[in-house]
C-alpha positions as CSV (number, residue, x, y, z in Angstrom):
1,M,-13.2,23.6,-11.3
2,T,-12.1,27.2,-11.7
3,Q,-8.5,28.4,-11.2
4,T,-9.7,30.0,-7.9
5,E,-11.2,26.8,-6.7
6,A,-8.0,25.0,-7.6
7,S,-5.9,27.5,-5.7
8,N,-8.2,27.1,-2.7
9,S,-8.0,23.3,-2.8
10,F,-4.2,23.6,-3.0
11,Q,-4.1,25.9,0.0
12,Q,-6.4,23.6,2.0
13,L,-3.9,20.8,1.4
14,L,-0.9,22.8,2.5
15,G,-2.0,25.6,4.8
16,D,-1.1,29.3,4.5
17,S,2.6,29.0,4.8
18,P,3.9,25.6,3.6
19,A,7.6,25.1,4.5
20,V,10.0,22.6,3.0
21,E,12.5,21.6,5.6
22,Q,15.9,20.2,4.7
23,L,16.7,17.1,6.8
24,G,20.1,16.2,5.3
25,T,22.3,17.1,2.3
26,G,25.6,16.2,0.7
27,F,24.4,13.1,-1.2
28,I,24.8,12.4,-4.9
29,F,21.2,11.6,-6.0
30,T,18.5,10.6,-3.5
31,E,15.6,8.3,-4.3
32,G,13.1,5.8,-3.0
33,P,12.1,7.2,0.4
34,I,10.0,4.7,2.5
35,W,8.7,5.2,6.0
36,N,9.0,2.5,8.6
37,P,6.4,3.2,11.3
38,E,7.8,0.5,13.7
39,G,11.1,2.3,14.0
40,K,9.8,5.8,13.2
41,E,12.5,6.0,10.6
42,L,12.8,6.8,6.9
43,F,15.0,4.8,4.5
44,F,16.1,6.3,1.2
45,S,18.4,5.4,-1.6
46,D,21.4,7.1,-3.2
47,M,21.9,5.2,-6.4
48,P,25.1,6.8,-7.7
49,G,26.6,6.5,-4.2
50,D,25.5,2.8,-4.1
51,T,24.2,3.5,-0.5
52,R,21.0,3.1,1.5
53,R,20.5,5.6,4.3
54,R,18.3,6.0,7.3
55,W,16.9,9.2,8.7
56,T,15.5,9.5,12.3
57,A,14.8,12.6,14.3
58,A,17.3,11.6,16.9
59,E,20.3,10.6,14.6
60,G,19.6,12.4,11.4
61,C,20.9,10.7,8.3
62,V,23.2,7.7,8.6
63,D,24.5,5.1,6.1
64,I,23.1,1.6,6.7
65,R,24.0,-0.4,3.6
66,Q,26.9,0.0,1.2
67,P,27.1,-1.4,-1.4
68,S,23.3,-1.5,-1.9
69,N,23.2,-2.8,-5.5
70,K,22.3,0.8,-6.5
71,C,18.8,0.3,-5.0
72,N,16.0,2.6,-6.0
73,G,12.3,2.4,-5.2
74,M,11.2,0.5,-2.0
75,A,7.9,-0.6,-0.5
76,Y,6.7,-2.5,2.5
77,D,4.3,-5.5,2.3
78,A,1.8,-6.3,5.0
79,D,4.2,-8.6,6.8
80,G,6.7,-5.8,7.3
81,C,9.1,-7.1,4.7
82,L,10.9,-4.5,2.5
83,L,10.7,-4.8,-1.3
84,V,13.6,-3.2,-3.1
85,C,14.3,-2.4,-6.7
86,E,18.0,-3.0,-7.5
87,H,19.5,-1.2,-10.5
88,A,22.8,-3.1,-10.5
89,T,21.3,-6.6,-10.6
90,S,18.1,-5.9,-12.5
91,R,16.1,-7.6,-9.7
92,L,13.1,-6.9,-7.5
93,I,13.9,-8.5,-4.1
94,R,12.2,-8.9,-0.8
95,E,14.2,-8.5,2.4
96,E,12.6,-10.9,4.9
97,R,12.3,-9.9,8.5
98,D,14.9,-12.6,9.4
99,G,17.5,-10.9,7.3
100,T,17.3,-13.3,4.3
101,T,16.6,-12.2,0.7
102,T,14.1,-13.5,-1.7
103,V,14.3,-12.7,-5.5
104,L,10.8,-11.8,-6.6
105,A,11.6,-11.0,-10.3
106,S,14.7,-10.9,-12.4
107,H,13.7,-12.1,-15.9
108,W,10.9,-12.0,-18.4
109,Q,10.6,-14.9,-20.7
110,G,14.2,-15.8,-20.2
111,K,15.6,-12.3,-20.7
112,E,16.9,-10.2,-17.9
113,L,14.7,-7.3,-16.8
114,N,15.9,-3.8,-17.7
115,S,16.2,-2.4,-14.1
116,P,13.2,-2.4,-11.8
117,N,12.8,1.2,-10.8
118,D,9.8,1.7,-8.5
119,V,7.4,-0.6,-6.7
120,I,4.2,-0.6,-4.7
121,V,2.2,-3.2,-2.9
122,A,-1.6,-3.1,-3.0
123,L,-3.7,-3.8,0.1
124,N,-4.6,-7.2,-1.3
125,G,-0.9,-8.1,-1.6
126,D,-0.5,-7.6,-5.4
127,I,2.9,-6.2,-6.3
128,Y,3.4,-3.7,-9.2
129,F,6.7,-2.4,-10.5
130,S,8.1,-0.4,-13.4
131,D,11.1,-1.5,-15.5
132,P,12.8,1.3,-17.5
133,I,16.4,1.3,-18.6
134,F,17.9,3.8,-16.1
135,G,19.8,1.1,-14.2
136,R,21.7,0.3,-17.4
137,V,23.3,3.7,-17.8
138,P,26.5,4.9,-16.1
139,V,26.3,6.6,-12.7
140,F,22.7,5.5,-11.9
141,G,23.4,1.8,-12.6
142,V,25.8,-0.6,-14.3
143,E,26.3,0.1,-18.0
144,R,25.4,-3.0,-20.1
145,E,23.3,-4.0,-23.1
146,Q,19.6,-4.2,-22.8
147,E,18.2,-7.8,-23.3
148,L,14.5,-6.9,-23.6
149,D,13.3,-4.7,-26.5
150,F,10.7,-2.8,-24.4
151,Q,10.2,-1.0,-21.1
152,G,7.3,-2.5,-19.2
153,L,4.9,-2.4,-16.3
154,Y,4.6,-5.7,-14.3
155,R,2.4,-7.3,-11.7
156,I,3.0,-10.2,-9.3
157,P,-0.3,-11.4,-8.0
158,A,-0.6,-11.9,-4.2
159,G,0.7,-15.2,-2.9
160,T,2.3,-16.3,-6.2
161,N,5.6,-16.2,-8.0
162,E,3.9,-15.4,-11.3
163,L,5.2,-12.4,-13.2
164,Q,2.6,-10.7,-15.4
165,L,3.3,-8.1,-18.1
166,I,0.6,-5.4,-18.0
167,A,1.8,-3.0,-20.6
168,D,4.9,-2.7,-22.8
169,D,4.3,0.5,-24.7
170,F,6.0,3.0,-22.4
171,D,9.1,5.0,-23.3
172,Q,10.4,5.0,-19.7
173,P,7.8,3.9,-17.1
174,N,8.7,5.2,-13.7
175,G,6.6,6.2,-10.6
176,L,3.3,4.5,-9.8
177,C,0.6,4.6,-7.1
178,M,-2.9,3.4,-6.3
179,S,-6.0,5.5,-5.8
180,P,-7.4,5.3,-2.2
181,N,-10.0,2.7,-3.1
182,E,-7.5,0.9,-5.3
183,D,-9.7,0.8,-8.4
184,T,-7.2,2.8,-10.4
185,L,-3.4,2.4,-10.9
186,Y,-1.5,5.5,-11.9
187,V,1.8,5.1,-13.8
188,N,3.9,7.9,-15.2
189,D,6.1,7.9,-18.3
190,S,9.1,10.2,-17.5
191,I,10.2,11.0,-21.0
192,R,6.7,11.5,-22.4
193,A,6.0,13.7,-19.4
194,H,2.5,12.3,-18.7
195,I,0.6,10.0,-16.3
196,R,-1.7,7.2,-17.4
197,Q,-4.4,5.5,-15.4
198,F,-5.2,1.8,-15.5
199,P,-8.5,0.3,-14.2
200,V,-8.0,-2.4,-11.5
201,G,-10.4,-5.3,-11.4
202,P,-10.5,-8.6,-9.4
203,N,-7.5,-9.8,-11.4
204,G,-5.5,-6.6,-11.1
205,A,-4.7,-3.8,-13.4
206,F,-5.4,-4.4,-17.1
207,G,-5.7,-2.8,-20.5
208,S,-3.5,-0.1,-22.0
209,G,-4.6,2.6,-19.7
210,R,-5.9,6.1,-20.6
211,M,-4.4,9.5,-20.3
212,F,-4.7,11.1,-16.9
213,I,-2.6,14.3,-17.4
214,E,0.0,15.4,-19.9
215,G,2.6,18.2,-20.0
216,I,4.4,17.6,-16.7
217,G,7.4,19.4,-18.1
218,N,9.1,18.6,-21.3
219,G,10.7,15.2,-20.7
220,V,14.1,16.7,-20.1
221,V,15.5,15.2,-16.9
222,E,17.4,18.4,-15.9
223,D,14.2,20.4,-16.1
224,G,12.2,18.1,-13.9
225,I,10.2,15.1,-14.9
226,P,7.4,12.9,-13.5
227,D,9.4,10.4,-11.5
228,G,8.3,9.5,-8.0
229,M,4.5,9.6,-7.3
230,K,2.1,9.0,-4.5
231,C,-1.6,9.4,-3.8
232,D,-3.2,11.0,-0.8
233,A,-6.3,9.9,1.1
234,E,-8.5,12.3,-0.9
235,G,-7.3,10.8,-4.2
236,N,-5.0,13.6,-5.2
237,V,-1.8,12.5,-7.0
238,W,1.4,14.1,-5.8
239,V,4.2,13.7,-8.5
240,T,7.6,15.1,-9.1
241,G,8.0,17.6,-11.9
242,P,9.4,21.0,-12.9
243,E,10.1,23.3,-10.0
244,G,9.1,20.8,-7.3
245,V,6.1,18.5,-6.5
246,W,3.0,18.8,-8.5
247,V,-0.4,18.2,-6.9
248,I,-3.1,16.9,-9.3
249,D,-6.7,16.2,-8.3
250,P,-8.6,13.0,-9.2
251,T,-10.0,14.7,-12.4
252,G,-6.5,15.4,-13.7
253,R,-6.5,19.1,-12.7
254,H,-3.2,20.6,-11.7
255,L,-3.9,22.3,-8.4
256,G,-0.5,23.7,-7.8
257,T,3.2,23.0,-7.3
258,V,5.2,22.8,-4.0
259,P,8.5,24.6,-4.8
260,V,11.6,22.6,-3.8
261,P,15.1,24.0,-4.0
262,E,16.5,21.0,-6.0
263,N,15.3,18.7,-8.7
264,V,13.0,16.1,-7.0
265,G,13.5,12.4,-7.7
266,N,10.9,10.8,-5.4
267,I,8.4,11.3,-2.6
268,N,6.6,9.4,0.0
269,W,4.3,9.8,3.0
270,G,5.3,9.1,6.6
271,G,5.4,10.5,10.2
272,D,3.2,9.5,13.1
273,D,0.0,10.4,11.3
274,W,1.2,9.8,7.7
275,S,0.7,13.5,6.9
276,T,4.4,14.3,6.4
277,L,5.6,14.3,2.8
278,F,9.3,13.2,2.6
279,I,11.0,14.6,-0.5
280,A,14.2,13.0,-2.0
281,A,15.6,15.8,-4.1
282,S,19.0,15.4,-5.8
283,T,21.6,16.0,-3.1
284,S,19.2,16.4,-0.2
285,L,16.3,15.0,1.8
286,Y,13.5,17.3,2.7
287,R,10.1,17.1,4.5
288,L,6.8,19.0,4.2
289,Q,4.0,19.0,6.7
290,T,0.6,18.8,5.0
291,N,-3.1,18.8,5.9
292,T,-3.8,15.5,4.2
293,S,-2.4,12.0,4.7
294,A,-1.3,8.9,2.7
295,A,-3.7,6.8,0.8
296,P,-3.8,3.4,2.6
297,V,-0.8,1.1,1.9
298,P,0.0,-2.2,3.7
299,N,2.3,-0.8,6.3
300,T,-0.1,2.0,7.3
301,R,-2.7,-0.6,7.9
302,R,-0.3,-2.9,9.7
303,A,0.8,-0.1,12.0
304,G,-2.9,0.4,13.0
């Protein structure tokens, strides 16, 4: 693909005049946006503020949970239950539809997890999550000693309570997403500024993965790092990075960058047709209308 072809592909995804619209501001550090199609609402986290918020077109941004255990990434399963990564407790939990809470993961081989950071649910019900140390540092979590001596990528097979370690050779694993046909799991490593891809077979993701793209910044948080990440229906990977949101095609080609006024922490798809990209960027929440849509996830399928 030539640079011209890449530019044309980027324009096709975003149109002639893409506009990033601010939906709310005045927060500390936004993260974990997740769209609820039933309520036509977006939930998002503010870790330093220890608050979960909701955005709707009618009400704007309102606080809905404080404290929130400094929650970070969130995902829905096919039953409409919300999975939440909690920095303060080092747990991955499921908030059941009746209001109760189930702990899905908190320890690996008797040692407390670092701080589950981001989570996805595959269409078959498998759960994947990353476990860096960010929730053990001041401001973004609760300062405490690390019990594990690695930062890992985990899987919980559908219908089980079994926690499986997929890989333990990351510096700081962070955002993750599935390709549209779910034969590839993408996981980024924030400090190493790259994305790896793992094959997915009948028994889930496996192996050490191979490099998908390198050089998404320099690994310095203030300059923009690969953090939140989602796939679109065409297989393009949208990931946070320097200057905004990077769009990378399935071959690992950087098509272009959506400029955002603030350092971006995470992104997710939503809206009536799942073509709106919601952007959690430092002190603000933004949205961007695109010409593509989300790769299938359980709550898009559930919503019909």
